[in-house]
N, C-alpha and C positions, 0 to 999 in steps of 0.2 A: 320669628323663630329663635328661641333662646337654648342655649348650649351648654351644659355643664362642664366644667372642668375639672379632671380628676386631678386629687390631689397625690402627690409624687411618693410613692411610698417610700419610707423611712427604709436604710441599708438593715440588714442583717448583723448584729453582732455575733461575735464567734468568742469562743474560749480554747484556743490549742495550746497544749502541754508536751513540754519536752521532758522526758525522763531518761535515766540511764545512769553510771556513773562516775561516781567525780572524776573530774579531766574528759569525758566524753565529748567535750565541745560543749555543753547544752549553752553556756553564755553566749558563747559566740554564736550560734545559730539561731539561739531566740532573738539576738540583735540582727541578725541578715535579716530576718525575716519581717523584723518589726519594716527596718529600710526599705524592704520590698513595698509593703503593704503602704506605707508612708507612701513612697514610690504614684501607688495608683491614686491618691488622692485618701488614702483610709484612716479615720483614728483609731490611734493604737495604742495602747498600755502596756508595759514590759513589768511584769512582779517576778518576784523570785522567793520560794522557799527555804527553808526556815527565813521567815522575815523577823532580822535581829533586833529592827528600832524598837519591837514591842517588847513589855515586861515577859511576856513569856517567849518572844525571842532570845532575850538575854539570857532568861533561864537555861534555854535549849544552848547557847553556845557555851555557859561556862560548864552544861553537863561533857558537852561533847571537849573540851580541853582538859578533862579530867579534875575539874573543881566541885564536884556533884556526884554523886553515885545514885543512881535511880535504876529500878529492876524494867526491864525491857521495857514490858506494859506502860507502864507508868512515863517513862521517857514518849514511847510512842501517841501516849494521851496529850503528853504535851504540844508533840507537833500538831496532832488533830486540831487540839485548840488554837493553835497559833493559825492554821489556814479557818478556822469560824470566826477569826477575830477579822478578816478580810473580807469574808461573806457578803455582805451587804454592798460593800465597794465591787466588788467580781459583778453581783446581779445588776447594780444601778447602769456598771459601764456595758455591758451588753446588753442591757436593755435599751441603751441609747444609742445602738448601732457602735460600738468599740470593739476592736477584735483583741482583745486583751491574750497575752502570751505569757504563759506561765514557766518558770524555770522550777520545774519538781512540781509536784500538787499530789493527789489522792493515792497515786500508783506507789510512792516512795514510801508511805507507811508498810504496804502489803510486800512490796518487796525485801523492807530492811526487817518489819515485824516476823515474816516467816523464816526470814535468814538467822532470826535469833529464837524461832521454836513458839511462835506466838499461831491463832488462829487467823488464817486467812478472813475466812466468812465473818468473825467480827472484828475485824478493822474495814473492812467493808461497810456494814452495819453502822458503824457508832460515825461513817463521814456520809451516809445517804443523804443526807440532807444540803452537803454541800452542792455548789453546781457543777454536776457533770461535766467532763469534757466533750467538744464537738468533736475534736483529733486529737488523741496522742501521740505521737512520735517518739519513738527509743533510739535513742543514738548505742549503740551497740558495741561496747570495745570488752578485749578480754582485761581482768582484773590486773595482769603483769604490764598492759598500756596503763592501766591507771597510776599505778606505782613509777614507772618511767617518766612519765607526764609530771609527776610531782614527786621527788624524791626529797623533799624536805618539808617537814611543818604540816606533816601529815596530822589528821586527826584519830580519834580511837578506830572510829567505822575503816580509815584509810588504810590505814596499817595493819589491818586485818584480810590476809587475803582466801583463805579458808569461809570467811564471811562474803567477803566478796564475791567470790565466785557461785554461794547460794544467792545470793541477790541479784544476780546474775540471770540464773536459772529461771527464777520466783520472775522477774522483767520478761522473759522470755515467754513462758508461759502465758502472761495476761498479756502479751504483744498478739497471741492468736484472738483477741477477742474482737468482733465489730470496732470500727470508730479508732482502729490502731494501724500502726506502719511501723515497720521493723526497719531501721539503716545503718546500714556498715558502716561506725562512725571511725575505724580506721585507715580510711582513706583519705586525700585531702581535703581539707575545707570546701573549697570550691567543688569538689565532686557533691560532698556531702550534701551542700546550699542547694543544688541544680533538686536532687531528689526532694528537700524540703519543700522548697516552692513549688515543686511540680505537684506532689500532693497536696498542698495548699490550696491551688491554683483547681484542683478537681473539688475541692472541700466546697469553694465558692459557687462552683458552675452547679453543684446542687441545691444551691441556697437562692 
């Protein structure tokens, strides 16, 4: 009698995204989640948008520092194009079982674009060919907290409290969608991390 040996199933890759105002702790929590997955033996890759290493990313940096003047729609097109530059990388990593963790992604253009009067439906449409996140984590803080955490060297967005309030409102509205969680980012880093890791564990359990 012969027995067939089943091939081990490949681990499922994931795309997990952190969103929120600047200084909400996105980078810190993304790094902590990466380290958590690494401790479980999972391949992980940390990405951040905008990616200033590309030509488009460099142009975005100039605009944020006031060296360029772009209309709101043009600037968001640059942000979106910057993500499309990495579409193939993200798709390849996830297909090979890697957990990709992004500091900002699709929802940032919607939040900041809507805050500047752009149409949210249009911002979603132009990003529909980008890989969708499996989980988006909103680290929710007040605009005043963002300013307190970074009192100097703020870019054009970080200096505008009224704009940041509208951005936060858009983020909160988006977080009502499925595959989102909203985490109170005003708390100590350890408490935030505990909620983030718990949400990631639930996601893994469903796969």
